[in-house]
N, C-alpha and C positions, 0 to 999 in steps of 0.2 A: 464644312464650316460649323464650328462649335458655338454653343451659347446663343443667347437671344439675338435676334437680327438687329435690334436697335442699338446694341453695343457695338459701335463701328470700330473695327481694327484694320489698319492698313498694313498689309504684309509686304515686306521688302522683297521684291523679285524684279530686279532690273533686267527686263527683256525688251526687245523691240516691240512686242505686242503684249498687252495686258489682258487679264481676265477681269472684266468689269461687271459689277452688279449695280443696276440703276433702279431705284425704288421711287415710283411716282404713283401712289395708291389713291390719291384724291379722285373721286368720281365726277370731276368737273372737266369738261372738254377743253376749256382754255388752259388748264393746268397741264393736260396731256399733250397739248401742242408743244409746250416748252420741253417736256420729257422726251417727246419724239425727236425734237431737234438735237438734244444732247446725245441720244442713242444713235442717231444717224451719223453725227460727227465722230463718235467713238468707233462705229462699225466701219465707216469709210476710211478711217486711219489704220484699219487692219486689226483692231482689237476684238476679242471674243466677248460678246455682250449678252448678259441675261437681264431681261427687262420685266420688272413686276409692275403691272399697269391695270387700271380699271377699264382701259379701252384696247383690248387685244386685237381688234380687227382693223385698226388703223394701219396704213401702209408705212412700213419702215424699211431700212436697208436690208438686203439679203443676209441671211445667216444669224439674225438676231433671235435668240430664244426668248419667248414670251411666257409669262405666267399670269393667268387671268385672275384678278381679284375684284372683279366688277360687283361682287356681292356687297361690297362696302357701301354701295349707293343706298342700300336700305337704311343705313344709319342716319344719313342726312335727309331728313324729311323736307319736302318742299315748303319753305317758309316765305316764299315770295310775297304771298298775300299779306302776311304779318308785317313784313318790312315795308311794303308799299302803304299799308294802312297807317303804320306808325308815322311815316313821313308826311302823308297827306293830311292826317288828322292831328298832327303835332302832339301825339301821345307817346309817352315812353314805352319802349318795347321791353317786356319783362324777360330780358335775357341777361343773366349775370356773367361776370367774367369767367366763373367756373364752368359755365356751359361751353364757352369757346375752347376751354382746355379739355373738357370731358369728351366732346365729340371727336376731335382728332385722336385722343387716346383710345377711344373705343374702336375707331377705324383702324389704327395701327394694330390693336389687339386682334381684330378680325382678320387683318392681313397676315399676321404671324400664325394664326390658327388655321389659315387656309391649307388644305391638304398638300397642294403642290409646293407651297412655301415650307411646310413642315418637312417634306421629303428633301427639299434643298438643304434645310438646316441640319437634318440628321444624317445626311450622306457624308461620310468621312472623306470621300474623294473630291468633294466640292470645296474649292477655296478661291478667293478673289484677291487681286492685287489692289483694287480700288473699289470703294463703295460710295455711290452718290445717292443721297436721299433728298427728296423734296422737303424744304424746311418750312410750311403750312401752306363732203359736199354732195349733199344728197339731192339738190334741186337743179334741174337742167334750166339754166337761165343765161341769156347772152349778156352777161354783165359788161364785157368789154365794149360791145356795141353801144350799150346804154351809156357807159362812161364817155366813150368817144363822141357821142352825140350831145353830151351835156355842155353846150357852148357857154352857158352862164354859170357853169360849175355844178358840182354834185355835193349834197350834204348827206353824209352817211350817219344813220341813227341806229345805234345798237346799245342795249342795256346789258350786254354780256351774255354769258352762258348760264348764269345763276338766276338773275332777275329776269322774269318773263314779262314781256310787254302785254301779252294777252290778259294778264291779271290786272291791268290798269282799269279803273272804273270806266264804264261805257261813256259817261259824260266827258271824261278826260280824253278818251280815244277819239271821240267825234270832234272835240275842240282842237285836238292836234291835227287831225285830218283837214279840217277847215282852214287852220292856220297854214299848214304846209301847202295846201292848194292855192293860197294867195301869194306864195313866193315865186319868183321867176326862176329860181334854181330847181334842179331835179333833186328829189329826195328819195333815198334808198333806205327803207326801214326794215330791219331784221325783226320779223314778227313770227310767232310760233304757229300761226294758223291763218287761214284765209281771212281777209279783212274786207268786207263788202263796202262799196261806196267810196273807193279811193279816187282822188282827183287824177287827171291825166299825167301830172308831173310827179306823182307819188307811186313808187314801185315797192312791192312787198316780196321779201325772200325769207324763207324759214331758216336758212343757214347761209352765211356769206363768207367768202374767202377774204378775211379782213386785210391780210397782207397785200393782196392784189389790188383791193379797192384803195387802200391808203397810198399805195405806190403810184397810182395813176395821177397824172398832173391835173386832171379835171376835178379831182376830189379836193374841195377847198376847205371843208369843215368836218370835223368828226364830233358828232353829238353822242356823248358816251356817258356811261355810269361812273367812269373814273377809276376802274380797276388798275392795279399796278402794271399788269402786262399790256393793257390797252394804252395807258399813258406812256409806257416805254416805247411802244410801237409808233406812237404819234411823234415822239422825238426822233426816232429812227428815220421816219419818212418826212419829217419837217412839216407837220400839219397842225394848225391851231385847233383847240378843242373847246366845246361848250360842255361842261361837266355837270351831270345831274346825279350826285351821289345818293345812295340809298342806305348802305350799312358798311360796317367794318372800316377798312383802311381807305375806302373811297373818298371820305370827307378830307382826310389828310392829303391824299393825292390831288384832289381838286384845289385845296388851298395852296399846295405847292405849285400847281400849274398857274394859278393866279399870281403868286409871288414872283414866279420866273417870267411872267409876262406873255405866255402863249395860250392862256386859257381864261374863260369866264365861268364863274360858278353860278349855277341856277338851282334853287331849292326845288325839291319834289313837292308840289302843292297843286291845288285845284286851279291855280293861275298859271300852270306850267306853260300852256300854249302862248299866252301873252308874254311871259318872261323869256321864252325861247325866241319868239319873234323879235323882241327888243335886243337880245344878245346877237342874233343873226344880223340884224341891221347894223349894230355896232361893229361887229367883226368884219362885215363886208365893206363897210364905209371907212374903216380905219385900218390901214395896212400894217400897223405896228405888231399885231398879233401874228400875222403870217410871216413877217420879216423876222420876228423873234424866234418863231418855230424853226425857220430855216437856219438861223444862226446857231441855235442849240443843236440842230441836226448836224451841222458842220463840225461843231465841237465833238459831238458824239462819235462821228465817223473818223475824226482825225486822230488815229491811234496807230501804233507801230505795226500791229498785226490784226487780222480779222478776229471776231469773237470766238469762232470755232477753233482757230489755231491757238488763241490765248487759253481756251478751255483745255486743250490737249497739253499745252505747256504746264499748266498748274496741276493737272492730273499727274503728269510725269514727275513734277517736282515733289508732290505729296508722297508719291510712291517711293521715290529715291531717298527722301529724307525721313522715311519711317513715320509719316503722319504730320510733318511740318509743324512740330511743336513750337518752333521759333516764330511762327506766324500767329499763334493763338493769342487772344486778347489777355492782357494782364488782369482784367476784371474777373477772369475765371478763378484766380488765386485769392481774390479778396474774401476775407472771412464773412460768414453769414451776418454777423452782427454789424459789420461795416456796410454791407449791402443794404441793410434795413436802417442805417444811420443811427443805430442804438448807441454807439459811442458818442456821436454828436449830441444826441438827446441827453445822455448822461452828463456831458459837460454843461449843457444848457441848464439842466436840473440843478447841478451843483452851483452854478452861477446865480440862478434864481434864489436858491436856498441861502447862499452867502449874502445876497443883497437884502433879502427879507430879514435875515439874522442881524445884519449890520444896522438896518433901519430900527429894528426892535431895540438893539443895544443903545442906539443914539437916543431914542425916545425914553428908554428907561433911565439913562444918564441924565437927561433933561429933567425928568420928573423928580429924581433924587435931589438935584441941585435946587429945584424950585422948592422942594419940601424943606431943605436946609435953610434956605433964605427966609421962609415963613417963620421958622422956629427962632431965628436970630432977631427978627423984627418984633416977636412977641416978648 
């Protein structure tokens, strides 16, 4: 494979099995779960898969060649405290748009400079038919028994793999525990360390099999940070959500859940416990959220083929058509000055100039006529 890895080229090689390169370098476990699923679908279909991942020790289908790029985790410093403080204290976080562009760029550069990746790039015998790039259970616990015995329903509380609940202020953690203890439902809270003083109906896990929990019929509410993968999974399993967004796209996902009718948006604040309690009472007393979630799940599943088969279809299509240029957005061909609306700004500037010029001419003409009239009267 020649040239930089990020310049993706699809080679036309129409065979029954393809050589696939899957690149999921983000050092976030939730991202790797999606990458693992894609890799497993490719491998089970008989393709030869090379997987560049920050989590090389996860279990994948046999025969997958993995390249470890876990060193990229050093680039993403844990900013959970900063994000939580910003939400709780209503202070703007000093993170510019360029930061969100810079960090992924540094990560991809670190990935390319990895020794194993360099060996892959410089080996003339390495070639791939398709390249898939990401575009940005350690605890023994009888969860099934817990879910089965949750006759009043279970509320699953998880802030995802990036935002850590342990960084919540102690006052807020204690108020949440007190509030959860007053609910009749069972509460399962993904928490990164032991949390003393938990009420009998509150159970702590350091990592949880989210799919299995959401799939269980006794899981009635997902209390989530509102990440894209999490909100997608709730639609898949037909569960309503209470979203507590903290940063990035989580706010957009939360608003979308509210607009679609299967979610309630709660702000991250020092009143979080009271706000969540009110949201739980609303969601458990009003069946519209659960019914809407089930309706959206039905729509999501009503498709001609399963997602893994659809994935294989489009991979095959991209390879056979040499990159599927016919599917690319026309926006890619729009000139840069049109993307920045400079042409529209030019038209507006000309119109404004013409209006101002016209007004000046009218005023000038009016003054001249007035001056002539005065001379005649004199």
